[in-house]
C-alpha positions, -999 to 999 in steps of 0.1 A, spaced: -5 1 -6 13 34 -12 17 55 18 -4 97 11 17 121 15 -1 134 42 17 99 60 50 103 47 53 136 57 45 123 97 70 96 85 98 119 80 90 143 116 86 114 134 121 105 123 133 141 121 128 148 152 120 125 171 93 102 187 97 128 219 90 155 201 61 140 175 39 125 211 46 159 226 26 175 187 3 156 181 -9 158 214 -13 200 216 -29 199 185 -56 214 188 -87 231 161 -63 269 160 -29 256 149 -36 222 132 -45 231 97 -8 250 101 -2 214 116 -15 204 82 0 222 66 38 213 71 28 178 74 16 169 40 44 200 20 68 206 44 78 167 49 51 149 25 64 168 -7 102 189 -1 118 159 25 104 130 6 130 137 -25 151 117 -25 180 147 -40 190 157 -12 191 131 21 175 136 49 213 150 64 214 181 39 181 184 44 187 195 82 222 210 69 203 239 52 176 243 73 201 245 102 224 280 83 181 296 70 168 293 107 203 304 123 201 333 88 166 344 105 173 345 132 147 322 140 163 308 175 129 286 184 124 269 157 168 266 153 165 246 182 141 217 173 159 214 137 196 212 158 183 179 171 172 172 148 199 177 126 220 152 151 187 127 150 200 132 111 238 122 108 250 155 116 277 151 138 291 184 162 317 197 141 297 195 113 271 214 128 297 237 139 308 243 103 275 258 94 273 280 125 305 294 104 288 299 79 265 312 89 285 347 105 309 349 77 275 350 48 254 360 71 267 384 99 284 375 130 253 383 156 236 354 138 261 330 144 262 343 174 232 338 179 229 311 159 255 292 174 243 297 212 211 273 202 230 250 185 254 250 219 226 248 240 212 216 223 241 199 218 248 203 261 210 197 267 220 160 248 259 153 264 274 153 233 296 183 244 314 197 276 325 227 264 359 235 294 
């Protein structure tokens, strides 16, 4: 049986962002936020993320760079964790934030690095001296 775009999107969302995130998101969906979540499940994850041209790791790298550039800290936290789930190393995430700093400005790189560092510490992936 072929998965619908919505089912495929939700599967990728769950794989990328993790079971706990997915469960919390599902449990907090309501009549106000539900239509937007449906849109992101079906089109963001179900349409764009299912395109096999880029790997999930490559997509995660792009997303965290874009979110850092735009200063979207809340979403960046979520997607840094997703990037780790998709195979990004601490060194790769650091390199992405360096790229952000050069191409989008030092403040974007500093805030992105600060955000990524907090997530990586939470996940016990770094121990900053």
